[in-house]
Structure formats: C-alpha cells, structure tokens
C-alpha positions as CSV (number, residue, x, y, z in Angstrom):
1,V,0.0,0.0,0.0
2,Q,1.3,3.4,-0.9
3,L,-0.2,6.9,-0.5
4,Q,1.8,9.4,-2.5
5,A,1.1,13.0,-1.5
6,S,2.2,15.7,-3.9
7,G,1.6,19.3,-4.8
8,G,3.0,21.1,-1.7
9,G,5.1,24.2,-2.1
10,L,5.6,27.8,-1.2
11,V,2.7,30.2,-1.6
12,Q,2.0,33.7,-0.4
13,A,-0.7,34.4,2.2
14,G,-4.0,34.7,0.4
15,G,-3.0,32.4,-2.3
16,S,-4.2,29.0,-3.3
17,L,-2.6,25.5,-3.6
18,N,-3.9,22.1,-4.5
19,V,-2.4,18.9,-3.0
20,S,-3.3,15.4,-4.1
21,C,-2.8,11.9,-2.7
22,A,-2.5,9.0,-5.1
23,A,-3.3,5.7,-3.6
24,S,-2.1,2.3,-4.7
25,G,-2.7,-1.1,-3.2
26,I,-6.1,-0.1,-1.8
27,I,-9.6,0.3,-3.2
28,L,-10.0,4.0,-2.6
29,S,-13.8,3.9,-3.1
30,I,-14.4,1.9,0.0
31,N,-12.0,3.9,2.2
32,R,-12.7,7.0,4.2
33,M,-9.9,9.4,3.3
34,G,-8.5,12.2,5.2
35,W,-6.0,15.0,5.2
36,Y,-4.1,15.9,8.3
37,R,-1.3,18.4,9.0
38,Q,1.5,18.8,11.4
39,S,3.4,22.0,12.2
40,P,6.8,22.0,14.0
41,G,6.3,21.5,17.7
42,K,2.6,20.7,17.3
43,Q,0.6,17.5,17.2
44,R,-0.8,16.2,14.0
45,E,-4.3,17.5,13.5
46,L,-7.3,16.7,11.3
47,V,-7.9,19.0,8.3
48,A,-10.6,17.3,6.4
49,T,-12.1,13.9,5.7
50,I,-14.4,12.5,3.0
51,S,-16.3,9.3,3.4
52,S,-16.9,6.6,0.8
53,N,-20.3,8.3,0.0
54,R,-18.6,11.7,-0.2
55,I,-19.7,13.1,3.1
56,T,-17.1,15.7,4.1
57,N,-15.9,17.0,7.4
58,Y,-13.6,19.9,8.1
59,A,-11.7,21.4,10.9
60,E,-13.2,24.7,12.0
61,S,-9.9,26.5,11.1
62,V,-10.2,25.6,7.4
63,K,-14.0,25.6,6.8
64,G,-14.9,27.7,3.9
65,R,-11.3,27.8,2.6
66,F,-10.4,24.2,2.0
67,T,-12.3,21.6,-0.1
68,I,-11.6,17.9,0.0
69,S,-12.7,15.7,-2.9
70,R,-12.0,12.3,-4.3
71,D,-11.8,10.7,-7.8
72,N,-12.3,7.0,-7.2
73,A,-11.5,6.2,-10.8
74,K,-8.0,7.7,-10.4
75,N,-7.6,6.4,-6.9
76,T,-6.8,9.9,-5.8
77,V,-8.0,12.3,-3.1
78,Y,-7.5,16.1,-3.4
79,L,-7.3,19.0,-1.1
80,Q,-8.0,22.4,-2.6
81,M,-6.7,25.2,-0.3
82,T,-7.6,28.8,-0.8
83,S,-7.2,32.0,1.2
84,L,-4.1,30.4,2.7
85,K,-2.7,31.8,5.9
86,P,0.8,31.6,7.5
87,E,-0.7,29.3,10.2
88,D,-1.6,26.8,7.5
89,T,2.1,26.1,7.1
90,A,2.6,22.4,7.8
91,V,3.4,19.0,6.4
92,Y,0.1,17.7,5.0
93,Y,-0.5,14.0,5.2
94,C,-3.2,11.8,3.7
95,K,-4.7,8.9,5.4
96,S,-6.9,6.0,4.4
97,S,-9.3,4.2,6.7
98,N,-11.0,1.0,5.7
99,P,-14.3,0.7,7.7
100,F,-14.4,-3.1,7.2
101,T,-10.9,-4.2,8.0
102,R,-10.1,-1.1,10.2
103,L,-6.7,-0.9,8.5
104,E,-5.3,2.6,8.2
105,Y,-2.4,3.9,6.1
106,W,-0.6,7.2,6.0
107,G,1.1,8.9,3.2
108,Q,4.6,10.4,3.5
109,G,3.4,14.0,3.6
110,T,3.9,17.1,1.5
111,L,5.1,20.4,2.8
112,V,3.0,23.5,2.4
113,T,4.6,26.8,3.3
114,V,2.6,30.0,3.4
115,S,4.6,33.2,3.6
116,S,3.3,36.4,5.1
C-alpha cells in the first residue's frame, strides 16, 4: 500500500494551492480518506475527511477555505486550499481508513509553506 502525496510548495498568504494523494494497493472507493497536517512543535491535526459516499468534514480553522474531494477512478484524493494563511504552514498527510478491516495507512506528507 502506498499513499503518495504531492503538490505542496511555497505560496504567499491569500494564495491557493492544491495537493493530491494518489493511492495504490487499496480500493480507494471503500475507504474513508483524510488530510491531516503537522506543524513544527505541534501535534498532527485533522484537516478534512471524506467518506466513501462523499460526506465531508472539516476542521473549523479551514471551513470555507479548503475543499476535499475524491476521484475513485483515479484512486486519488485532493485538497484544494484557498485564502491560505501563514498558520496553514505544515506538512500535510493523507490517510486512508477501511471501515471493514479497520486498516489505516498514512502517506509520506507534502510540505506547504505560506509566507506572510
């Protein structure tokens, strides 16, 4: 199983960035997928999740700015980030959760840096 996150980079405050997570070795369509982030010195925190039937959930800090989506045909989950703030700077990780087997997998993370 591999979750390959990509798309991170440096962006100015107020800008936008899209990150994606390509999955292999799992059937994405049956998994609940999530994006998490971790800043230096802080615990990893939930950013957004999307269920197999596309119900989404967002952290309060990103509601209205971030959008999680999934393309099961491409086995890929996306996170569109707009109106970025310096406090969004973090390594962003994707995670898969299989509701039947309870197996969970993490991607390697992609760094998003928002400059002020």
